[in-house]
PDB file with SEQRES, HELIX, SHEET and CRYST1 records, atoms N, CA, C and O in Angstrom:
SEQRES   1 A   62  MET ALA LYS GLN THR ASP LYS ILE LEU ASP HIS GLN LEU          
SEQRES   2 A   62  GLU GLN ILE ALA LEU ASP HIS LEU PHE ILE GLU THR LEU          
SEQRES   3 A   62  GLU THR ARG ASN ARG ASP GLN LEU ASP PHE HIS GLU VAL          
SEQRES   4 A   62  SER VAL TRP ALA VAL LYS SER ALA LEU MET ALA ALA TYR          
SEQRES   5 A   62  GLN ALA GLY LEU GLN ALA ALA LYS ARG ASP                      
HELIX    1 AA1 ALA A    2  ILE A   16  1                                  15    
HELIX    2 AA2 ALA A   17  LEU A   21  3                                   5    
HELIX    3 AA3 ASP A   32  ASP A   35  1                                   4    
HELIX    4 AA4 VAL A   41  ARG A   61  1                                  21    
CRYST1    1.000    1.000    1.000  90.00  90.00  90.00 P 1           1          
ATOM      1  N   MET A   1    -133.689-209.935  78.765  1.00  0.00           N  
ATOM      2  CA  MET A   1    -133.261-209.240  80.070  1.00  0.00           C  
ATOM      3  C   MET A   1    -132.705-207.835  79.701  1.00  0.00           C  
ATOM      4  O   MET A   1    -133.072-206.823  80.298  1.00  0.00           O  
ATOM      5  N   ALA A   2    -131.847-207.826  78.738  1.00  0.00           N  
ATOM      6  CA  ALA A   2    -131.128-206.591  78.292  1.00  0.00           C  
ATOM      7  C   ALA A   2    -132.171-205.535  77.938  1.00  0.00           C  
ATOM      8  O   ALA A   2    -132.019-204.373  78.315  1.00  0.00           O  
ATOM      9  N   LYS A   3    -133.243-205.924  77.212  1.00  0.00           N  
ATOM     10  CA  LYS A   3    -134.213-204.973  76.657  1.00  0.00           C  
ATOM     11  C   LYS A   3    -134.919-204.212  77.956  1.00  0.00           C  
ATOM     12  O   LYS A   3    -135.179-203.009  78.000  1.00  0.00           O  
ATOM     13  N   GLN A   4    -135.160-205.149  78.961  1.00  0.00           N  
ATOM     14  CA  GLN A   4    -135.787-204.649  80.167  1.00  0.00           C  
ATOM     15  C   GLN A   4    -134.953-203.673  80.842  1.00  0.00           C  
ATOM     16  O   GLN A   4    -135.442-202.619  81.248  1.00  0.00           O  
ATOM     17  N   THR A   5    -133.647-203.972  80.997  1.00  0.00           N  
ATOM     18  CA  THR A   5    -132.736-203.070  81.554  1.00  0.00           C  
ATOM     19  C   THR A   5    -132.624-201.741  80.838  1.00  0.00           C  
ATOM     20  O   THR A   5    -132.532-200.693  81.479  1.00  0.00           O  
ATOM     21  N   ASP A   6    -132.632-201.775  79.467  1.00  0.00           N  
ATOM     22  CA  ASP A   6    -132.553-200.577  78.573  1.00  0.00           C  
ATOM     23  C   ASP A   6    -133.793-199.747  78.874  1.00  0.00           C  
ATOM     24  O   ASP A   6    -133.650-198.537  79.046  1.00  0.00           O  
ATOM     25  N   LYS A   7    -135.003-200.306  78.950  1.00  0.00           N  
ATOM     26  CA  LYS A   7    -136.215-199.672  79.219  1.00  0.00           C  
ATOM     27  C   LYS A   7    -136.172-198.901  80.598  1.00  0.00           C  
ATOM     28  O   LYS A   7    -136.559-197.739  80.725  1.00  0.00           O  
ATOM     29  N   ILE A   8    -135.667-199.664  81.595  1.00  0.00           N  
ATOM     30  CA  ILE A   8    -135.601-199.019  82.906  1.00  0.00           C  
ATOM     31  C   ILE A   8    -134.590-197.838  82.880  1.00  0.00           C  
ATOM     32  O   ILE A   8    -134.830-196.774  83.450  1.00  0.00           O  
ATOM     33  N   LEU A   9    -133.483-198.075  82.208  1.00  0.00           N  
ATOM     34  CA  LEU A   9    -132.521-196.969  82.164  1.00  0.00           C  
ATOM     35  C   LEU A   9    -133.054-195.682  81.348  1.00  0.00           C  
ATOM     36  O   LEU A   9    -132.832-194.529  81.718  1.00  0.00           O  
ATOM     37  N   ASP A  10    -133.770-196.016  80.219  1.00  0.00           N  
ATOM     38  CA  ASP A  10    -134.361-194.941  79.418  1.00  0.00           C  
ATOM     39  C   ASP A  10    -135.376-194.228  80.334  1.00  0.00           C  
ATOM     40  O   ASP A  10    -135.438-193.000  80.289  1.00  0.00           O  
ATOM     41  N   HIS A  11    -136.158-194.913  81.146  1.00  0.00           N  
ATOM     42  CA  HIS A  11    -137.233-194.203  81.900  1.00  0.00           C  
ATOM     43  C   HIS A  11    -136.431-193.348  82.976  1.00  0.00           C  
ATOM     44  O   HIS A  11    -136.758-192.182  83.196  1.00  0.00           O  
ATOM     45  N   GLN A  12    -135.458-193.908  83.587  1.00  0.00           N  
ATOM     46  CA  GLN A  12    -134.760-193.085  84.601  1.00  0.00           C  
ATOM     47  C   GLN A  12    -134.137-191.842  84.021  1.00  0.00           C  
ATOM     48  O   GLN A  12    -134.188-190.800  84.676  1.00  0.00           O  
ATOM     49  N   LEU A  13    -133.573-191.871  82.883  1.00  0.00           N  
ATOM     50  CA  LEU A  13    -132.954-190.784  82.282  1.00  0.00           C  
ATOM     51  C   LEU A  13    -134.061-189.769  81.882  1.00  0.00           C  
ATOM     52  O   LEU A  13    -133.923-188.563  82.085  1.00  0.00           O  
ATOM     53  N   GLU A  14    -135.172-190.314  81.302  1.00  0.00           N  
ATOM     54  CA  GLU A  14    -136.185-189.352  80.958  1.00  0.00           C  
ATOM     55  C   GLU A  14    -136.725-188.551  82.151  1.00  0.00           C  
ATOM     56  O   GLU A  14    -137.021-187.357  82.116  1.00  0.00           O  
ATOM     57  N   GLN A  15    -136.816-189.384  83.235  1.00  0.00           N  
ATOM     58  CA  GLN A  15    -137.338-188.708  84.605  1.00  0.00           C  
ATOM     59  C   GLN A  15    -136.341-187.690  85.110  1.00  0.00           C  
ATOM     60  O   GLN A  15    -136.699-186.629  85.621  1.00  0.00           O  
ATOM     61  N   ILE A  16    -135.065-188.050  84.950  1.00  0.00           N  
ATOM     62  CA  ILE A  16    -134.128-186.912  85.412  1.00  0.00           C  
ATOM     63  C   ILE A  16    -134.194-185.749  84.554  1.00  0.00           C  
ATOM     64  O   ILE A  16    -134.101-184.630  85.059  1.00  0.00           O  
ATOM     65  N   ALA A  17    -134.358-185.915  83.195  1.00  0.00           N  
ATOM     66  CA  ALA A  17    -134.318-184.885  82.294  1.00  0.00           C  
ATOM     67  C   ALA A  17    -135.604-183.958  82.613  1.00  0.00           C  
ATOM     68  O   ALA A  17    -135.534-182.730  82.550  1.00  0.00           O  
ATOM     69  N   LEU A  18    -136.743-184.628  82.949  1.00  0.00           N  
ATOM     70  CA  LEU A  18    -137.950-183.901  83.182  1.00  0.00           C  
ATOM     71  C   LEU A  18    -137.847-183.174  84.560  1.00  0.00           C  
ATOM     72  O   LEU A  18    -138.217-182.003  84.647  1.00  0.00           O  
ATOM     73  N   ASP A  19    -137.363-183.831  85.612  1.00  0.00           N  
ATOM     74  CA  ASP A  19    -137.243-183.337  87.036  1.00  0.00           C  
ATOM     75  C   ASP A  19    -136.373-182.191  87.108  1.00  0.00           C  
ATOM     76  O   ASP A  19    -136.719-181.202  87.754  1.00  0.00           O  
ATOM     77  N   HIS A  20    -135.117-182.249  86.412  1.00  0.00           N  
ATOM     78  CA  HIS A  20    -134.031-181.355  86.702  1.00  0.00           C  
ATOM     79  C   HIS A  20    -133.791-180.406  85.539  1.00  0.00           C  
ATOM     80  O   HIS A  20    -133.303-179.290  85.715  1.00  0.00           O  
ATOM     81  N   LEU A  21    -134.111-180.830  84.462  1.00  0.00           N  
ATOM     82  CA  LEU A  21    -133.909-179.874  83.227  1.00  0.00           C  
ATOM     83  C   LEU A  21    -135.189-179.314  82.597  1.00  0.00           C  
ATOM     84  O   LEU A  21    -135.175-178.404  81.768  1.00  0.00           O  
ATOM     85  N   PHE A  22    -136.273-179.907  83.037  1.00  0.00           N  
ATOM     86  CA  PHE A  22    -137.628-179.522  82.438  1.00  0.00           C  
ATOM     87  C   PHE A  22    -137.722-179.807  81.054  1.00  0.00           C  
ATOM     88  O   PHE A  22    -138.330-179.073  80.275  1.00  0.00           O  
ATOM     89  N   ILE A  23    -137.034-181.040  80.661  1.00  0.00           N  
ATOM     90  CA  ILE A  23    -137.133-181.444  79.179  1.00  0.00           C  
ATOM     91  C   ILE A  23    -138.142-182.681  79.171  1.00  0.00           C  
ATOM     92  O   ILE A  23    -137.966-183.678  79.873  1.00  0.00           O  
ATOM     93  N   GLU A  24    -139.126-182.523  78.375  1.00  0.00           N  
ATOM     94  CA  GLU A  24    -140.310-183.510  78.299  1.00  0.00           C  
ATOM     95  C   GLU A  24    -139.911-184.833  77.798  1.00  0.00           C  
ATOM     96  O   GLU A  24    -140.416-185.855  78.263  1.00  0.00           O  
ATOM     97  N   THR A  25    -139.036-184.854  76.883  1.00  0.00           N  
ATOM     98  CA  THR A  25    -138.708-186.108  76.235  1.00  0.00           C  
ATOM     99  C   THR A  25    -137.238-186.024  75.715  1.00  0.00           C  
ATOM    100  O   THR A  25    -136.737-184.969  75.327  1.00  0.00           O  
ATOM    101  N   LEU A  26    -136.604-187.193  75.738  1.00  0.00           N  
ATOM    102  CA  LEU A  26    -135.231-187.290  75.158  1.00  0.00           C  
ATOM    103  C   LEU A  26    -135.244-187.900  73.847  1.00  0.00           C  
ATOM    104  O   LEU A  26    -134.183-188.252  73.332  1.00  0.00           O  
ATOM    105  N   GLU A  27    -136.379-188.058  73.249  1.00  0.00           N  
ATOM    106  CA  GLU A  27    -136.543-188.527  71.796  1.00  0.00           C  
ATOM    107  C   GLU A  27    -136.238-187.317  70.831  1.00  0.00           C  
ATOM    108  O   GLU A  27    -136.693-186.190  71.031  1.00  0.00           O  
ATOM    109  N   THR A  28    -135.442-187.644  69.783  1.00  0.00           N  
ATOM    110  CA  THR A  28    -135.128-186.643  68.691  1.00  0.00           C  
ATOM    111  C   THR A  28    -136.509-186.378  67.986  1.00  0.00           C  
ATOM    112  O   THR A  28    -137.251-187.296  67.635  1.00  0.00           O  
ATOM    113  N   ARG A  29    -136.778-185.109  67.815  1.00  0.00           N  
ATOM    114  CA  ARG A  29    -137.966-184.690  67.126  1.00  0.00           C  
ATOM    115  C   ARG A  29    -137.730-183.955  65.931  1.00  0.00           C  
ATOM    116  O   ARG A  29    -138.690-183.543  65.280  1.00  0.00           O  
ATOM    117  N   ASN A  30    -136.404-183.717  65.521  1.00  0.00           N  
ATOM    118  CA  ASN A  30    -135.960-183.098  64.315  1.00  0.00           C  
ATOM    119  C   ASN A  30    -136.515-181.620  64.119  1.00  0.00           C  
ATOM    120  O   ASN A  30    -136.852-181.212  63.008  1.00  0.00           O  
ATOM    121  N   ARG A  31    -136.582-180.903  65.185  1.00  0.00           N  
ATOM    122  CA  ARG A  31    -136.863-179.484  65.153  1.00  0.00           C  
ATOM    123  C   ARG A  31    -136.006-178.863  66.286  1.00  0.00           C  
ATOM    124  O   ARG A  31    -136.026-179.282  67.444  1.00  0.00           O  
ATOM    125  N   ASP A  32    -135.245-177.818  65.844  1.00  0.00           N  
ATOM    126  CA  ASP A  32    -134.359-177.193  66.786  1.00  0.00           C  
ATOM    127  C   ASP A  32    -134.978-176.728  67.994  1.00  0.00           C  
ATOM    128  O   ASP A  32    -134.399-176.837  69.075  1.00  0.00           O  
ATOM    129  N   GLN A  33    -136.259-176.151  67.868  1.00  0.00           N  
ATOM    130  CA  GLN A  33    -136.979-175.590  69.045  1.00  0.00           C  
ATOM    131  C   GLN A  33    -137.313-176.820  70.023  1.00  0.00           C  
ATOM    132  O   GLN A  33    -137.493-176.623  71.225  1.00  0.00           O  
ATOM    133  N   LEU A  34    -137.378-177.947  69.516  1.00  0.00           N  
ATOM    134  CA  LEU A  34    -137.751-179.042  70.455  1.00  0.00           C  
ATOM    135  C   LEU A  34    -136.510-179.952  70.877  1.00  0.00           C  
ATOM    136  O   LEU A  34    -136.516-180.666  71.880  1.00  0.00           O  
ATOM    137  N   ASP A  35    -135.498-179.840  70.027  1.00  0.00           N  
ATOM    138  CA  ASP A  35    -134.293-180.755  70.315  1.00  0.00           C  
ATOM    139  C   ASP A  35    -133.231-180.007  71.042  1.00  0.00           C  
ATOM    140  O   ASP A  35    -132.366-180.665  71.621  1.00  0.00           O  
ATOM    141  N   PHE A  36    -133.196-178.679  71.079  1.00  0.00           N  
ATOM    142  CA  PHE A  36    -132.112-177.978  71.775  1.00  0.00           C  
ATOM    143  C   PHE A  36    -132.774-177.229  73.009  1.00  0.00           C  
ATOM    144  O   PHE A  36    -133.857-176.656  72.885  1.00  0.00           O  
ATOM    145  N   HIS A  37    -132.103-177.259  74.154  1.00  0.00           N  
ATOM    146  CA  HIS A  37    -132.637-176.532  75.285  1.00  0.00           C  
ATOM    147  C   HIS A  37    -131.624-175.723  75.969  1.00  0.00           C  
ATOM    148  O   HIS A  37    -130.472-176.143  76.068  1.00  0.00           O  
ATOM    149  N   GLU A  38    -131.996-174.537  76.467  1.00  0.00           N  
ATOM    150  CA  GLU A  38    -131.118-173.806  77.276  1.00  0.00           C  
ATOM    151  C   GLU A  38    -131.451-174.066  78.735  1.00  0.00           C  
ATOM    152  O   GLU A  38    -132.562-173.848  79.218  1.00  0.00           O  
ATOM    153  N   VAL A  39    -130.408-174.548  79.403  1.00  0.00           N  
ATOM    154  CA  VAL A  39    -130.473-174.882  80.873  1.00  0.00           C  
ATOM    155  C   VAL A  39    -129.518-174.221  81.674  1.00  0.00           C  
ATOM    156  O   VAL A  39    -128.471-173.839  81.151  1.00  0.00           O  
ATOM    157  N   SER A  40    -129.746-174.027  82.923  1.00  0.00           N  
ATOM    158  CA  SER A  40    -128.842-173.409  83.807  1.00  0.00           C  
ATOM    159  C   SER A  40    -127.717-174.485  84.192  1.00  0.00           C  
ATOM    160  O   SER A  40    -127.878-175.692  84.014  1.00  0.00           O  
ATOM    161  N   VAL A  41    -126.653-173.961  84.696  1.00  0.00           N  
ATOM    162  CA  VAL A  41    -125.632-174.810  85.042  1.00  0.00           C  
ATOM    163  C   VAL A  41    -125.983-175.582  86.421  1.00  0.00           C  
ATOM    164  O   VAL A  41    -125.507-176.694  86.647  1.00  0.00           O  
ATOM    165  N   TRP A  42    -126.779-174.975  87.259  1.00  0.00           N  
ATOM    166  CA  TRP A  42    -127.094-175.562  88.441  1.00  0.00           C  
ATOM    167  C   TRP A  42    -128.120-176.815  88.137  1.00  0.00           C  
ATOM    168  O   TRP A  42    -128.179-177.827  88.836  1.00  0.00           O  
ATOM    169  N   ALA A  43    -128.881-176.573  87.015  1.00  0.00           N  
ATOM    170  CA  ALA A  43    -129.826-177.625  86.705  1.00  0.00           C  
ATOM    171  C   ALA A  43    -129.072-178.811  86.128  1.00  0.00           C  
ATOM    172  O   ALA A  43    -129.394-179.958  86.437  1.00  0.00           O  
ATOM    173  N   VAL A  44    -128.022-178.536  85.254  1.00  0.00           N  
ATOM    174  CA  VAL A  44    -127.196-179.610  84.807  1.00  0.00           C  
ATOM    175  C   VAL A  44    -126.546-180.294  85.961  1.00  0.00           C  
ATOM    176  O   VAL A  44    -126.525-181.524  85.959  1.00  0.00           O  
ATOM    177  N   LYS A  45    -126.001-179.614  86.968  1.00  0.00           N  
ATOM    178  CA  LYS A  45    -125.340-180.183  88.063  1.00  0.00           C  
ATOM    179  C   LYS A  45    -126.215-181.091  88.813  1.00  0.00           C  
ATOM    180  O   LYS A  45    -125.812-182.191  89.192  1.00  0.00           O  
ATOM    181  N   SER A  46    -127.495-180.626  89.054  1.00  0.00           N  
ATOM    182  CA  SER A  46    -128.551-181.394  89.721  1.00  0.00           C  
ATOM    183  C   SER A  46    -128.759-182.614  89.007  1.00  0.00           C  
ATOM    184  O   SER A  46    -128.740-183.683  89.617  1.00  0.00           O  
ATOM    185  N   ALA A  47    -128.981-182.552  87.621  1.00  0.00           N  
ATOM    186  CA  ALA A  47    -129.260-183.730  86.790  1.00  0.00           C  
ATOM    187  C   ALA A  47    -128.168-184.753  86.803  1.00  0.00           C  
ATOM    188  O   ALA A  47    -128.438-185.954  86.764  1.00  0.00           O  
ATOM    189  N   LEU A  48    -126.863-184.277  86.862  1.00  0.00           N  
ATOM    190  CA  LEU A  48    -125.709-185.091  86.880  1.00  0.00           C  
ATOM    191  C   LEU A  48    -125.628-185.833  88.306  1.00  0.00           C  
ATOM    192  O   LEU A  48    -125.286-187.012  88.398  1.00  0.00           O  
ATOM    193  N   MET A  49    -125.966-185.053  89.382  1.00  0.00           N  
ATOM    194  CA  MET A  49    -125.984-185.690  90.764  1.00  0.00           C  
ATOM    195  C   MET A  49    -127.060-186.724  90.783  1.00  0.00           C  
ATOM    196  O   MET A  49    -126.836-187.824  91.288  1.00  0.00           O  
ATOM    197  N   ALA A  50    -128.222-186.428  90.257  1.00  0.00           N  
ATOM    198  CA  ALA A  50    -129.230-187.425  90.220  1.00  0.00           C  
ATOM    199  C   ALA A  50    -128.932-188.751  89.442  1.00  0.00           C  
ATOM    200  O   ALA A  50    -129.303-189.848  89.859  1.00  0.00           O  
ATOM    201  N   ALA A  51    -128.275-188.575  88.350  1.00  0.00           N  
ATOM    202  CA  ALA A  51    -127.818-189.641  87.597  1.00  0.00           C  
ATOM    203  C   ALA A  51    -126.658-190.469  88.282  1.00  0.00           C  
ATOM    204  O   ALA A  51    -126.579-191.691  88.160  1.00  0.00           O  
ATOM    205  N   TYR A  52    -125.824-189.760  88.965  1.00  0.00           N  
ATOM    206  CA  TYR A  52    -124.811-190.425  89.837  1.00  0.00           C  
ATOM    207  C   TYR A  52    -125.501-191.196  90.943  1.00  0.00           C  
ATOM    208  O   TYR A  52    -125.096-192.333  91.185  1.00  0.00           O  
ATOM    209  N   GLN A  53    -126.393-190.739  91.560  1.00  0.00           N  
ATOM    210  CA  GLN A  53    -127.144-191.288  92.680  1.00  0.00           C  
ATOM    211  C   GLN A  53    -127.863-192.583  92.123  1.00  0.00           C  
ATOM    212  O   GLN A  53    -127.841-193.629  92.773  1.00  0.00           O  
ATOM    213  N   ALA A  54    -128.421-192.494  91.055  1.00  0.00           N  
ATOM    214  CA  ALA A  54    -129.216-193.589  90.433  1.00  0.00           C  
ATOM    215  C   ALA A  54    -128.175-194.736  90.129  1.00  0.00           C  
ATOM    216  O   ALA A  54    -128.484-195.917  90.284  1.00  0.00           O  
ATOM    217  N   GLY A  55    -126.926-194.340  89.691  1.00  0.00           N  
ATOM    218  CA  GLY A  55    -125.907-195.394  89.404  1.00  0.00           C  
ATOM    219  C   GLY A  55    -125.486-195.943  90.711  1.00  0.00           C  
ATOM    220  O   GLY A  55    -125.352-197.167  90.733  1.00  0.00           O  
ATOM    221  N   LEU A  56    -125.244-195.283  91.824  1.00  0.00           N  
ATOM    222  CA  LEU A  56    -124.955-195.839  92.997  1.00  0.00           C  
ATOM    223  C   LEU A  56    -125.989-196.844  93.552  1.00  0.00           C  
ATOM    224  O   LEU A  56    -125.619-197.901  94.064  1.00  0.00           O  
ATOM    225  N   GLN A  57    -127.277-196.506  93.447  1.00  0.00           N  
ATOM    226  CA  GLN A  57    -128.358-197.390  93.863  1.00  0.00           C  
ATOM    227  C   GLN A  57    -128.305-198.674  92.991  1.00  0.00           C  
ATOM    228  O   GLN A  57    -128.450-199.772  93.529  1.00  0.00           O  
ATOM    229  N   ALA A  58    -128.107-198.558  91.695  1.00  0.00           N  
ATOM    230  CA  ALA A  58    -128.039-199.685  90.886  1.00  0.00           C  
ATOM    231  C   ALA A  58    -126.934-200.590  91.186  1.00  0.00           C  
ATOM    232  O   ALA A  58    -127.052-201.809  91.063  1.00  0.00           O  
ATOM    233  N   ALA A  59    -125.836-200.005  91.587  1.00  0.00           N  
ATOM    234  CA  ALA A  59    -124.610-200.850  92.013  1.00  0.00           C  
ATOM    235  C   ALA A  59    -124.902-201.508  93.238  1.00  0.00           C  
ATOM    236  O   ALA A  59    -124.440-202.636  93.415  1.00  0.00           O  
ATOM    237  N   LYS A  60    -125.613-200.958  94.124  1.00  0.00           N  
ATOM    238  CA  LYS A  60    -125.976-201.618  95.423  1.00  0.00           C  
ATOM    239  C   LYS A  60    -126.968-202.767  95.128  1.00  0.00           C  
ATOM    240  O   LYS A  60    -126.928-203.757  95.859  1.00  0.00           O  
ATOM    241  N   ARG A  61    -127.764-202.715  94.214  1.00  0.00           N  
ATOM    242  CA  ARG A  61    -128.733-203.800  93.912  1.00  0.00           C  
ATOM    243  C   ARG A  61    -128.085-205.006  93.226  1.00  0.00           C  
ATOM    244  O   ARG A  61    -128.592-206.127  93.277  1.00  0.00           O  
ATOM    245  N   ASP A  62    -126.932-204.731  92.575  1.00  0.00           N  
ATOM    246  CA  ASP A  62    -126.272-205.779  91.780  1.00  0.00           C  
ATOM    247  C   ASP A  62    -125.253-206.549  92.703  1.00  0.00           C  
ATOM    248  O   ASP A  62    -124.583-207.475  92.245  1.00  0.00           O  
TER     249      ASP A  62                                                      
END                                                                             
């Protein structure tokens, strides 16, 4: 059960990173050009809000 929950969480985080920060993957690729990203503060705020909302929805389901 925990592995399924981890997979769901990983997918949600990857989707938030893609939608709000335009980061294609959260996997480490061991190249600075691929692992470090310059993002705007409003994109970070948007991503944090999306993660917060996802947490609220998860709490309602439990």
